[in-house]
C-alpha atoms as a printed R data frame, in Angstrom:
    type eleno elety resid chain resno       x       y      z
1   ATOM     1    CA   UNK     A     1 -57.971  75.934 46.700
2   ATOM     2    CA   UNK     A     2 -55.042  78.276 46.025
3   ATOM     3    CA   UNK     A     3 -54.201  78.577 42.308
4   ATOM     4    CA   UNK     A     4 -51.353  80.376 40.552
5   ATOM     5    CA   UNK     A     5 -49.818  80.730 37.082
6   ATOM     6    CA   UNK     A     6 -48.103  83.236 34.810
7   ATOM     7    CA   UNK     A     7 -50.427  85.894 33.406
8   ATOM     8    CA   UNK     A     8 -48.479  88.252 31.121
9   ATOM     9    CA   UNK     A     9 -51.355  88.158 28.617
10  ATOM    10    CA   UNK     A    10 -53.869  89.030 31.330
11  ATOM    11    CA   UNK     A    11 -51.831  92.034 32.419
12  ATOM    12    CA   UNK     A    12 -51.587  93.259 28.818
13  ATOM    13    CA   UNK     A    13 -55.379  92.989 28.530
14  ATOM    14    CA   UNK     A    14 -55.808  94.801 31.829
15  ATOM    15    CA   UNK     A    15 -53.691  97.720 30.572
16  ATOM    16    CA   UNK     A    16 -55.854  97.887 27.454
17  ATOM    17    CA   UNK     A    17 -58.925  97.900 29.677
18  ATOM    18    CA   UNK     A    18 -57.648 100.930 31.610
19  ATOM    19    CA   UNK     A    19 -56.599 102.749 28.434
20  ATOM    20    CA   UNK     A    20 -60.004 102.112 26.863
21  ATOM    21    CA   UNK     A    21 -61.633 103.700 29.897
22  ATOM    22    CA   UNK     A    22 -59.362 106.748 29.633
23  ATOM    23    CA   UNK     A    23 -60.952 107.825 26.382
24  ATOM    24    CA   UNK     A    24 -64.553 107.646 27.594
25  ATOM    25    CA   UNK     A    25 -66.545 110.407 29.159
26  ATOM    26    CA   UNK     A    26 -69.241 109.870 31.727
27  ATOM    27    CA   UNK     A    27 -68.459 106.159 32.102
28  ATOM    28    CA   UNK     A    28 -70.183 104.847 35.205
29  ATOM    29    CA   UNK     A    29 -73.707 106.176 34.628
30  ATOM    30    CA   UNK     A    30 -76.226 103.386 34.948
31  ATOM    31    CA   UNK     A    31 -79.710 102.841 33.526
32  ATOM    32    CA   UNK     A    32 -82.770 103.841 35.502
33  ATOM    33    CA   UNK     A    33 -83.578 100.186 36.179
34  ATOM    34    CA   UNK     A    34 -80.335  99.685 38.112
35  ATOM    35    CA   UNK     A    35 -78.767  97.545 35.371
36  ATOM    36    CA   UNK     A    36 -75.796  98.703 33.276
37  ATOM    37    CA   UNK     A    37 -76.462 100.314 29.918
38  ATOM    38    CA   UNK     A    38 -75.337  98.354 26.867
39  ATOM    39    CA   UNK     A    39 -71.868  99.525 25.724
40  ATOM    40    CA   UNK     A    40 -71.662 101.741 22.632
41  ATOM    41    CA   UNK     A    41 -70.328  99.754 19.696
42  ATOM    42    CA   UNK     A    42 -66.644 100.254 19.002
43  ATOM    43    CA   UNK     A    43 -65.879 102.438 22.008
44  ATOM    44    CA   UNK     A    44 -64.637  99.771 24.422
45  ATOM    45    CA   UNK     A    45 -66.480 101.585 27.233
46  ATOM    46    CA   UNK     A    46 -67.529  99.207 30.015
47  ATOM    47    CA   UNK     A    47 -71.109  98.961 31.216
48  ATOM    48    CA   UNK     A    48 -72.011 100.712 34.469
49  ATOM    49    CA   UNK     A    49 -74.218  99.839 37.395
50  ATOM    50    CA   UNK     A    50 -76.689 101.685 39.501
51  ATOM    51    CA   UNK     A    51 -75.993 103.316 42.848
52  ATOM    52    CA   UNK     A    52 -74.706 101.446 45.921
53  ATOM    53    CA   UNK     A    53 -77.196  99.803 48.222
54  ATOM    54    CA   UNK     A    54 -77.643 101.077 51.756
55  ATOM    55    CA   UNK     A    55 -75.245  98.426 52.979
56  ATOM    56    CA   UNK     A    56 -72.398 100.050 51.064
57  ATOM    57    CA   UNK     A    57 -72.542  97.558 48.202
58  ATOM    58    CA   UNK     A    58 -72.585  98.423 44.508
59  ATOM    59    CA   UNK     A    59 -73.365  95.823 41.874
60  ATOM    60    CA   UNK     A    60 -73.870  95.252 38.174
61  ATOM    61    CA   UNK     A    61 -75.054  92.394 36.003
62  ATOM    62    CA   UNK     A    62 -73.408  92.854 32.593
63  ATOM    63    CA   UNK     A    63 -75.621  92.282 29.565
64  ATOM    64    CA   UNK     A    64 -72.814  92.126 27.014
65  ATOM    65    CA   UNK     A    65 -71.980  89.003 25.034
66  ATOM    66    CA   UNK     A    66 -70.038  86.144 26.581
67  ATOM    67    CA   UNK     A    67 -66.265  85.499 26.527
68  ATOM    68    CA   UNK     A    68 -64.358  85.755 23.286
69  ATOM    69    CA   UNK     A    69 -61.726  83.145 24.165
70  ATOM    70    CA   UNK     A    70 -61.739  79.448 24.823
71  ATOM    71    CA   UNK     A    71 -59.426  79.036 27.827
72  ATOM    72    CA   UNK     A    72 -56.322  76.908 28.039
73  ATOM    73    CA   UNK     A    73 -57.450  73.283 27.682
74  ATOM    74    CA   UNK     A    74 -53.861  72.062 27.442
75  ATOM    75    CA   UNK     A    75 -53.439  72.766 31.154
76  ATOM    76    CA   UNK     A    76 -56.682  71.058 32.167
77  ATOM    77    CA   UNK     A    77 -56.664  67.962 34.299
78  ATOM    78    CA   UNK     A    78 -57.853  65.633 31.537
79  ATOM    79    CA   UNK     A    79 -61.031  65.732 29.422
80  ATOM    80    CA   UNK     A    80 -64.463  66.361 30.875
81  ATOM    81    CA   UNK     A    81 -66.199  63.011 31.473
82  ATOM    82    CA   UNK     A    82 -69.354  62.382 29.455
83  ATOM    83    CA   UNK     A    83 -71.986  59.690 29.492
84  ATOM    84    CA   UNK     A    84 -73.814  57.877 26.699
85  ATOM    85    CA   UNK     A    85 -76.196  60.791 26.236
86  ATOM    86    CA   UNK     A    86 -73.288  63.149 25.491
87  ATOM    87    CA   UNK     A    87 -74.654  65.714 27.947
88  ATOM    88    CA   UNK     A    88 -71.732  65.875 30.353
89  ATOM    89    CA   UNK     A    89 -72.929  63.154 32.710
90  ATOM    90    CA   UNK     A    90 -70.131  61.278 34.420
91  ATOM    91    CA   UNK     A    91 -70.232  57.656 35.558
92  ATOM    92    CA   UNK     A    92 -72.597  57.231 38.484
93  ATOM    93    CA   UNK     A    93 -74.916  60.057 37.427
94  ATOM    94    CA   UNK     A    94 -72.702  62.952 38.584
95  ATOM    95    CA   UNK     A    95 -73.233  66.102 36.529
96  ATOM    96    CA   UNK     A    96 -69.741  66.888 35.259
97  ATOM    97    CA   UNK     A    97 -70.756  70.421 34.249
98  ATOM    98    CA   UNK     A    98 -70.866  71.416 37.917
99  ATOM    99    CA   UNK     A    99 -67.422  70.049 38.759
100 ATOM   100    CA   UNK     A   100 -64.310  72.230 39.027
101 ATOM   101    CA   UNK     A   101 -62.582  70.490 36.106
102 ATOM   102    CA   UNK     A   102 -65.355  71.688 33.778
103 ATOM   103    CA   UNK     A   103 -64.279  75.278 34.444
104 ATOM   104    CA   UNK     A   104 -60.808  74.660 33.023
105 ATOM   105    CA   UNK     A   105 -62.161  74.610 29.467
106 ATOM   106    CA   UNK     A   106 -65.321  76.694 29.944
107 ATOM   107    CA   UNK     A   107 -64.663  80.376 30.759
108 ATOM   108    CA   UNK     A   108 -67.446  82.334 32.437
109 ATOM   109    CA   UNK     A   109 -69.839  84.360 30.314
110 ATOM   110    CA   UNK     A   110 -70.312  87.955 31.452
111 ATOM   111    CA   UNK     A   111 -74.063  87.620 30.959
112 ATOM   112    CA   UNK     A   112 -74.165  84.986 33.730
113 ATOM   113    CA   UNK     A   113 -72.196  87.005 36.293
114 ATOM   114    CA   UNK     A   114 -73.199  89.568 38.896
115 ATOM   115    CA   UNK     A   115 -70.328  91.817 39.986
116 ATOM   116    CA   UNK     A   116 -70.378  93.844 43.221
117 ATOM   117    CA   UNK     A   117 -67.950  95.880 45.303
118 ATOM   118    CA   UNK     A   118 -68.112  96.299 49.071
119 ATOM   119    CA   UNK     A   119 -66.225  98.026 51.867
120 ATOM   120    CA   UNK     A   120 -66.253  95.171 54.395
121 ATOM   121    CA   UNK     A   121 -65.817  95.437 58.136
122 ATOM   122    CA   UNK     A   122 -62.712  93.909 59.661
123 ATOM   123    CA   UNK     A   123 -60.390  95.009 56.828
124 ATOM   124    CA   UNK     A   124 -58.169  98.090 56.517
125 ATOM   125    CA   UNK     A   125 -60.011 101.251 55.463
126 ATOM   126    CA   UNK     A   126 -58.217 101.213 52.104
127 ATOM   127    CA   UNK     A   127 -59.507  97.733 51.160
128 ATOM   128    CA   UNK     A   128 -62.534  97.020 48.974
129 ATOM   129    CA   UNK     A   129 -63.732  93.535 48.026
130 ATOM   130    CA   UNK     A   130 -64.989  92.649 44.549
131 ATOM   131    CA   UNK     A   131 -67.473  89.768 44.479
132 ATOM   132    CA   UNK     A   132 -68.429  87.781 41.379
133 ATOM   133    CA   UNK     A   133 -71.465  85.477 41.491
134 ATOM   134    CA   UNK     A   134 -72.155  82.782 38.890
135 ATOM   135    CA   UNK     A   135 -75.851  82.895 37.993
136 ATOM   136    CA   UNK     A   136 -75.491  80.182 35.348
137 ATOM   137    CA   UNK     A   137 -76.375  76.500 35.572
138 ATOM   138    CA   UNK     A   138 -72.839  75.170 35.020
139 ATOM   139    CA   UNK     A   139 -69.458  75.713 36.622
140 ATOM   140    CA   UNK     A   140 -67.309  78.240 34.769
141 ATOM   141    CA   UNK     A   141 -63.726  79.469 34.951
142 ATOM   142    CA   UNK     A   142 -62.319  82.926 35.687
143 ATOM   143    CA   UNK     A   143 -58.828  84.283 35.311
144 ATOM   144    CA   UNK     A   144 -56.955  84.266 38.610
145 ATOM   145    CA   UNK     A   145 -57.762  87.903 39.350
146 ATOM   146    CA   UNK     A   146 -59.885  90.664 37.796
147 ATOM   147    CA   UNK     A   147 -58.432  93.645 35.951
148 ATOM   148    CA   UNK     A   148 -58.992  96.705 38.146
149 ATOM   149    CA   UNK     A   149 -58.868 100.407 37.250
150 ATOM   150    CA   UNK     A   150 -60.249 103.557 38.868
151 ATOM   151    CA   UNK     A   151 -62.167 106.662 37.842
152 ATOM   152    CA   UNK     A   152 -63.039 110.034 39.346
153 ATOM   153    CA   UNK     A   153 -66.135 111.938 38.221
154 ATOM   154    CA   UNK     A   154 -66.458 109.721 35.156
155 ATOM   155    CA   UNK     A   155 -62.860 110.067 33.982
156 ATOM   156    CA   UNK     A   156 -60.365 107.217 34.231
157 ATOM   157    CA   UNK     A   157 -57.354 107.914 36.432
158 ATOM   158    CA   UNK     A   158 -55.090 105.653 34.347
159 ATOM   159    CA   UNK     A   159 -54.091 103.663 37.417
160 ATOM   160    CA   UNK     A   160 -54.181  99.870 37.359
161 ATOM   161    CA   UNK     A   161 -54.129  97.568 40.399
162 ATOM   162    CA   UNK     A   162 -51.148  95.193 40.415
163 ATOM   163    CA   UNK     A   163 -51.729  91.460 41.032
164 ATOM   164    CA   UNK     A   164 -49.391  89.130 42.940
165 ATOM   165    CA   UNK     A   165 -46.252  87.913 41.153
166 ATOM   166    CA   UNK     A   166 -45.197  84.357 40.361
167 ATOM   167    CA   UNK     A   167 -48.610  83.005 39.405
168 ATOM   168    CA   UNK     A   168 -48.972  79.377 38.322
169 ATOM   169    CA   UNK     A   169 -51.068  76.282 38.838
170 ATOM   170    CA   UNK     A   170 -54.478  75.166 37.585
171 ATOM   171    CA   UNK     A   171 -55.692  76.773 34.329
172 ATOM   172    CA   UNK     A   172 -58.632  78.676 35.844
173 ATOM   173    CA   UNK     A   173 -60.402  79.630 39.052
174 ATOM   174    CA   UNK     A   174 -63.667  77.621 39.140
175 ATOM   175    CA   UNK     A   175 -66.981  79.170 40.173
176 ATOM   176    CA   UNK     A   176 -69.815  76.690 40.621
177 ATOM   177    CA   UNK     A   177 -73.474  77.523 39.865
178 ATOM   178    CA   UNK     A   178 -74.828  79.956 42.440
179 ATOM   179    CA   UNK     A   179 -71.413  80.394 44.074
180 ATOM   180    CA   UNK     A   180 -69.594  83.666 44.745
181 ATOM   181    CA   UNK     A   181 -65.866  84.295 44.531
182 ATOM   182    CA   UNK     A   182 -63.947  87.194 46.073
183 ATOM   183    CA   UNK     A   183 -61.044  89.461 45.076
184 ATOM   184    CA   UNK     A   184 -59.659  91.958 47.584
185 ATOM   185    CA   UNK     A   185 -58.418  95.327 46.304
186 ATOM   186    CA   UNK     A   186 -56.190  97.658 48.348
187 ATOM   187    CA   UNK     A   187 -56.490 101.193 46.981
188 ATOM   188    CA   UNK     A   188 -53.497 102.524 48.858
189 ATOM   189    CA   UNK     A   189 -51.350  99.880 50.598
190 ATOM   190    CA   UNK     A   190 -48.699 102.367 51.755
191 ATOM   191    CA   UNK     A   191 -51.081 105.136 52.789
192 ATOM   192    CA   UNK     A   192 -49.388 107.626 50.470
193 ATOM   193    CA   UNK     A   193 -50.949 110.519 48.620
194 ATOM   194    CA   UNK     A   194 -52.841 110.007 45.392
195 ATOM   195    CA   UNK     A   195 -55.929 111.049 43.419
196 ATOM   196    CA   UNK     A   196 -59.283 110.314 45.004
197 ATOM   197    CA   UNK     A   197 -61.370 107.748 43.135
198 ATOM   198    CA   UNK     A   198 -65.137 107.432 43.314
199 ATOM   199    CA   UNK     A   199 -65.511 104.499 40.898
200 ATOM   200    CA   UNK     A   200 -63.830 101.147 40.395
201 ATOM   201    CA   UNK     A   201 -63.589  99.641 36.896
202 ATOM   202    CA   UNK     A   202 -63.741  95.833 36.864
203 ATOM   203    CA   UNK     A   203 -63.134  93.303 34.098
204 ATOM   204    CA   UNK     A   204 -63.927  89.974 35.752
205 ATOM   205    CA   UNK     A   205 -61.864  87.815 33.355
206 ATOM   206    CA   UNK     A   206 -59.225  89.798 31.434
207 ATOM   207    CA   UNK     A   207 -57.967  86.673 29.628
208 ATOM   208    CA   UNK     A   208 -61.270  85.838 27.930
209 ATOM   209    CA   UNK     A   209 -63.590  88.854 28.103
210 ATOM   210    CA   UNK     A   210 -63.496  91.922 25.834
211 ATOM   211    CA   UNK     A   211 -63.339  95.389 27.392
212 ATOM   212    CA   UNK     A   212 -67.056  95.829 26.680
213 ATOM   213    CA   UNK     A   213 -67.787  93.207 29.362
214 ATOM   214    CA   UNK     A   214 -66.256  95.430 32.036
215 ATOM   215    CA   UNK     A   215 -68.365  97.314 34.574
216 ATOM   216    CA   UNK     A   216 -67.815 100.600 36.394
217 ATOM   217    CA   UNK     A   217 -69.222 100.671 39.911
218 ATOM   218    CA   UNK     A   218 -69.325 103.388 42.576
219 ATOM   219    CA   UNK     A   219 -66.801 102.636 45.294
220 ATOM   220    CA   UNK     A   220 -68.489 101.796 48.566
221 ATOM   221    CA   UNK     A   221 -66.534 104.802 49.911
222 ATOM   222    CA   UNK     A   222 -64.234 107.178 48.032
223 ATOM   223    CA   UNK     A   223 -60.515 106.879 48.702
224 ATOM   224    CA   UNK     A   224 -57.075 108.001 47.594
225 ATOM   225    CA   UNK     A   225 -55.456 105.640 45.090
226 ATOM   226    CA   UNK     A   226 -51.692 105.053 45.130
227 ATOM   227    CA   UNK     A   227 -49.949 101.881 43.916
228 ATOM   228    CA   UNK     A   228 -53.142  99.792 44.326
229 ATOM   229    CA   UNK     A   229 -53.011  96.008 44.479
230 ATOM   230    CA   UNK     A   230 -55.549  93.277 43.655
231 ATOM   231    CA   UNK     A   231 -55.560  89.844 45.270
232 ATOM   232    CA   UNK     A   232 -56.312  86.507 43.660
233 ATOM   233    CA   UNK     A   233 -59.860  85.196 43.413
234 ATOM   234    CA   UNK     A   234 -60.654  83.022 46.422
235 ATOM   235    CA   UNK     A   235 -63.690  81.480 48.041
236 ATOM   236    CA   UNK     A   236 -63.525  83.944 50.962
237 ATOM   237    CA   UNK     A   237 -62.593  87.616 51.111
238 ATOM   238    CA   UNK     A   238 -60.012  86.920 53.830
239 ATOM   239    CA   UNK     A   239 -58.166  84.375 51.668
240 ATOM   240    CA   UNK     A   240 -57.996  86.868 48.812
241 ATOM   241    CA   UNK     A   241 -56.787  89.622 51.141
242 ATOM   242    CA   UNK     A   242 -53.977  87.325 52.280
243 ATOM   243    CA   UNK     A   243 -52.639  87.204 48.679
244 ATOM   244    CA   UNK     A   244 -52.245  90.991 48.365
């Protein structure tokens, strides 16, 4: 399902995310157990993950608190159906909490997400793919793309990936329980010169999550960054790449 809508607020949050990273030193060091350290209070520094797996995949499961916002229920496709028990059961026994419409008024919690970055085969060498997996028991909603920044040797480069223009459509991108969604990132679409990044900074839902819910992951392979772009969340990496 292809979804679009205006996201000026998301872009403003994404800029704040990059600026918050600029002031931190050593961001991107993970705990010895492979899970991100808890962010220092008041610094806005995102959590970090461990080292990439042998397959060229880096991941992190944030432990910070859930989203601070409530979504945009006005744009939802009607109220969530409930049954007599008030537990989100629709007529006929269907669990409404696992339906896409539930995501429109229930943003994802960072504590229920696992975020990874890969350098997949079959894509240009400058492309990385961010994956977000919902480990929760209900469907949840993400903004239409993550906020993406880059770092080198623990210092933010102050470069933000630009999303597609002219967004509009449904109020959120739904991620069902156990499902994974994908966002392609092109570090250097034109192949021009730029600073070399070794980390990617990811805020999975810039509309509802504070900067502290961001994660910094080692890039699957270092690369020069110049006018980077981020695609929309989609159910396959190829679909997201097509929106770049």
